[in-house]
SEMARKE-304250 format. One record per atom (N, C-alpha, C, O): x, y, z; residue in three letters. Coordinates in steps of 0.001 Angstrom, whole numbers, plus 524288, in hexadecimal, padded with zeros to 5 digits. Layout:
XYZala/...
REM end
This chain:
A4805747AA1479Cpro/A4CE57465A148EApro/A5006749C114D15pro/A50C574E7514C6Apro/A51E8746D9151B5gly/A5386748351568Dgly/A50A07486015BADgly/A5291748AE16010gly/A496A74804159CCala/A4618746A515D6Dala/A447B7422215ED0ala/A41787416B1627Eala/A465173EB515C07gly/A43A67393015CD6gly/A477C7352215C2Dgly/A4BD87370615B6Fgly/A476272FB115C2Fser/A4B5072BFF15D19ser/A4B7F72A1C1572Eser/A486C72B4C153ADser/A4F727272F156F2glu/A51E0724CB15102glu/A4D777227014F35glu/A4D687236914A80glu/A49E771FFF15040gly/A453E71D7114ED7gly/A41EF7203E14D02gly/A3F3771E3D14996gly/A40B1726A914EB7gly/A3D9E729E914BBDgly/A3A537293115182gly/A377C72D111514Bgly/A390072679156A5ala/A35C27269C15A0Fala/A363972B5E15C8Cala/A3A6972D4115B20ala/A340872E3B15F87cys/A35E37333B163B5cys/A3256733721689Acys/A2DA47347816887cys/A353D7325916CD5cys/A30597347217262cys/A2FC67398A17150cys/A32F373C6A16F22cys/A2B6573A9D17301val/A28F973F24173FDval/A2AF7742101775Cval/A29C3746B717720val/A2E237408717AFBleu/A2FBB7444317EDFleu/A34FE7478717C42leu/A360174C3517CB0leu/A37E27437817978arg/A3CA9745AB175DDarg/A3A79749EB1720Earg/A3C4C74E4D1714Darg/A37207482C1704Eleu/A33A574B8616BF4leu/A33427500C16E53leu/A36247539C16CDEleu/A2FF7750C817213ala/A2D117552C1752Dala/A34F9757EB17583ala/A35C275C62173E9ala/A38DB7553717742arg/A3CA3759B91792Darg/A3EEA75B05172E5arg/A3F5975FA4171A4arg/A3FD77584917063trp/A4161759C916A8Etrp/A3E4175F351689Atrp/A405C7634C16735trp/A396875E41168D9ala/A3594762F11673Aala/A34DC766EC16994ala/A328176A6C16745ala/A3694767BE16ED1glu/A37B776BA31728Fglu/A3E7076F6A1715Dglu/A4040773DD17127glu/A400376974170DDarg/A464476CED16DC7arg/A463E76F5516A2Aarg/A49C77726A1691Aarg/A416776E65166BChis/A429C770E115FF3his/A3E35773BA16071his/A3BEC773A115C36his/A3BF57762B1637Fgly/A376077986163BCgly/A341A7780D16022gly/A32EA77ADA15C69gly/A31E57725F1611Cleu/A2CD37708C15ECCleu/A2AD776D96162D5leu/A2D3A76AE716608leu/A23CC76EC216217pro/A1F5776D0A16506pro/A215376742166CFpro/A225E7641D16352pro/A21E5765B816C4Eala/A233E7610216FCCala/A1E1675E8916EB7ala/A1A0F7612A16ECFala/A1E1A758D116D8Apro/A18D97552F16FC9pro/A188E75614175D9pro/A1C3B756EB178D4pro/A1403755C0176D4gln/A13AF7559117C8Fgln/A104A7513617E70gln/A0BAE751E517F9Egln/A12BD74C9B17EB1pro/A0EEC7480218180pro/A0CCB748631878Cpro/A0E5974B5218B06pro/A096774522187AFala/A07C67458818D67ala/A0B657459D19136ala/A1010745071903Aala/A09777466619637glu/A0D58745E819A37glu/A0F9C73FE919A36glu/A143673EA5199A4glu/A0AC073C3619B11glu/A0B5F7374019B86glu/A0E847343E197C9glu/A1179730AD19916glu/A0DBA735E4192E3his/A11657339018E28his/A16F57351718FE9his/A1A66731C718F64his/A1827739D2191F1val/A1C8473CDB191BDval/A1F47738ED19708val/A23CF7376919794val/A1B9D73847199ADala/A1E697342119F5Aala/A1F8E730E319D74ala/A243072FA119D3Bala/A1A6872D3619A80phe/A1E8A727BB198D8phe/A231A727621960Ephe/A2658723E9196CEphe/A239C72B7719241leu/A284272A8F18EE1leu/A2D6972B47192BCleu/A3196728E819302leu/A2B4072F8C19585glu/A329E72FEE19A32glu/A325372AAE19CFDglu/A3634727E419D87glu/A2C4B7291819F3Barg/A2F83724141A2AEarg/A31B07207419E76arg/A359371DEC19FBAarg/A2FE771FD9199EEglu/A315671B3319574glu/A371F71D0C1930Fglu/A394771A6918FABglu/A38EC720C9194B0his/A3E5F723C119198his/A3F7072104196F1his/A401B71C4919660his/A3FC07229319B8Dala/A43687214119F47ala/A43AF71AF21A134ala/A475C718741A30Cala/A3E70719761A00Aarg/A4083712FD1A0B1arg/A435970F7119BB2arg/A45F670B7019C3Carg/A41FD71236196A2tyr/A468170F8719336tyr/A4C00711861944Atyr/A4F6470E1C19456tyr/A4DDA717851955Eala/A51907185A1985Eala/A55117141219C89ala/A598A7127F19BBEala/A51DE712DC1A0C4his/A5362710B31A343his/A540E7096C1A0B3his/A575B706651A274his/A50BF7083A19D16lys/A51E47035A19B4Blys/A559F702E819868lys/A57A56FE8C19836lys/A57E2707411951Dleu/A5CDC7084D19144leu/A615F7082819610leu/A65127055E194C7leu/A61F370A8C19B62leu/A65C770B9919E40leu/A66A47056F1A012leu/A6B21703BA1A051leu/A61FE701FE1A164arg/A636A6FCA21A399arg/A65FE6F9881A02Earg/A695F6F66D1A19Carg/A63FD6FA6A1996Bala/A67A06F8BC19659ala/A6CA46F95019784ala/A6F3E6F5FD199D3ala/A6E686FDF6195D4trp/A74576FF221961Btrp/A75B86FD04199E0trp/A78F56F98319946trp/A74066FE2219ECCarg/A76E56FBAC1A2D4arg/A78A16F6D11A29Barg/A7D5B6F5ED1A2A1arg/A73D86F1C31A245arg/A758F6ED401A0B7arg/A7A646ED9719C4Aarg/A7E8C6EB3519CB4arg/A792E6F07E198AEleu/A7E226EEED19413leu/A82E86F0441960Eleu/A87086EE2E194B9leu/A825F6F462199D6ser/A87236F72B19AE0ser/A89966F2D419EB2ser/A8E106F13619E06ser/A86946F1301A274asp/A89426EC331A50Easp/A8B0C6E8151A329asp/A8F416E65A1A4B8asp/A87BD6E54219EC6ala/A89406E10819CDAala/A8EFB6E2B1199C1ala/A92636DF5119A1Aala/A90796E7CE1969Aser/A92036E80A1937Cser/A993E6E8D119805ser/A9DBB6E88819652ser/A976A6E9CA19DBEarg/A9BFE6EAB41A0C8arg/A9CD66E5481A43Earg/A9ECD6E5001A89Farg/A9ADF6E13A1A12Dgly/A9BDD6DB091A3F4gly/A973F6DAAC1A79Bgly/A955E6D63F1A77Agly/A94F16DDB21AAA1arg/A90556DD3B1AD8Darg/A8C336D94D1AC10arg/A8AF46D8DC1A770arg/A8A1E6D68E1AF90ala/A85EF6D3831AF99ala/A81016D6AB1ACAFala/A7F926DA781AF41ala/A7E9C6D5F91A89Fala/A79BB6D74A1A6B1ala/A757E6D64A1AAB7ala/A76EC6D37C1AE5Aala/A70AA6D7F01AADDser/A6BFC6D5461AC9Aser/A6A2B6D09C1A94Aser/A678C6D1921A55Fser/A6B416CBF71AA6Fpro/A68E86C9291A6AEpro/A61836C8D51A624pro/A5F466C66D1A2A2pro/A5F406CB511A9B8thr/A59786CC501A7F2thr/A594B6CEC01A3D9thr/A56DA6CD2A1A005thr/A5CCE6D4941A408ala/A5C416D80C1A013ala/A5E166D5CC19B10ala/A5B946D7441973Cala/A62156D26819A2Cala/A629B6CF4B19580ala/A5F1F6CAA119475ala/A5EDC6C8CC19006ala/A5CE06C8FC197C2gln/A58D86C59E19724gln/A54896C6501942Agln/A52D56C342190DEgln/A52046CC55195FFgln/A4D706CDEB1948Egln/A50186D0CB18EA3gln/A4C996D1B718B77gln/A53526D1AC18D88gln/A547A6D329186EDgln/A58646D1C41848Agln/A5BF26D4B41832Dgln/A580C6CB3C18379pro/A5D876C9BA1817Dpro/A5E826CCA917B3Fpro/A5B006CD3F17801pro/A62776CDCB17AC2gly/A63F16D0C81757Fgly/A65CB6D4EC1748Cgly/A68DB6D66817126gly/A62426D85417A36ala/A616B6DD9D17B20ala/A66BD6E12717AEFala/A67136E5D4179DBala/A6A566DDF717C24leu/A6E4C6E00817D36leu/A71F76E18317987leu/A75326E512179B3leu/A709C6DCD6174A1ala/A73D36DB89170C2ala/A723D6E0E616CBDala/A74EF6E28A1691Cala/A6DBB6E2C016E57ala/A6BB66E60816A80ala/A6E576EBC316BC9ala/A6EF26EEEE16838ala/A6F936ECB31700Cleu/A72BF6F197172B7leu/A78F46F375171B3leu/A7CEA6F0DB17287leu/A78886F8E816F9Apro/A7DFC6F95A16DA0pro/A819F6F7D11724Bpro/A80426F7A3176E7pro/A87C26F67516FD3pro/A8AE96F5971746Cpro/A8BD76FB6F1778Bpro/A8BEB7000817624pro/A8C876F86817CDFleu/A8ED66FE3517EC7leu/A92E27006117E5Bleu/A96546FD8217CA0leu/A94967061817F92ser/A9A357078C17D39ser/A9CF4708AB1823Bser/AA193709FD18234ser/
REM end
């Protein structure tokens, strides 16, 4: 508990930080694996920010990108409403 996600999966980077905070031996993945995970985290974060900006613009009445809407129809309906 606390180290993983709700689905039970855990990123090795987060697990390493959690283990270190709790005085436990941390996993030591290869440098190329760490670099790959960091790139993937950054790529996914940018993807989420683009989606958030699109939704934010749409909620304010600005035109959303038709290309993005065409690429993933129904994706907007699956997201929780903005507060």
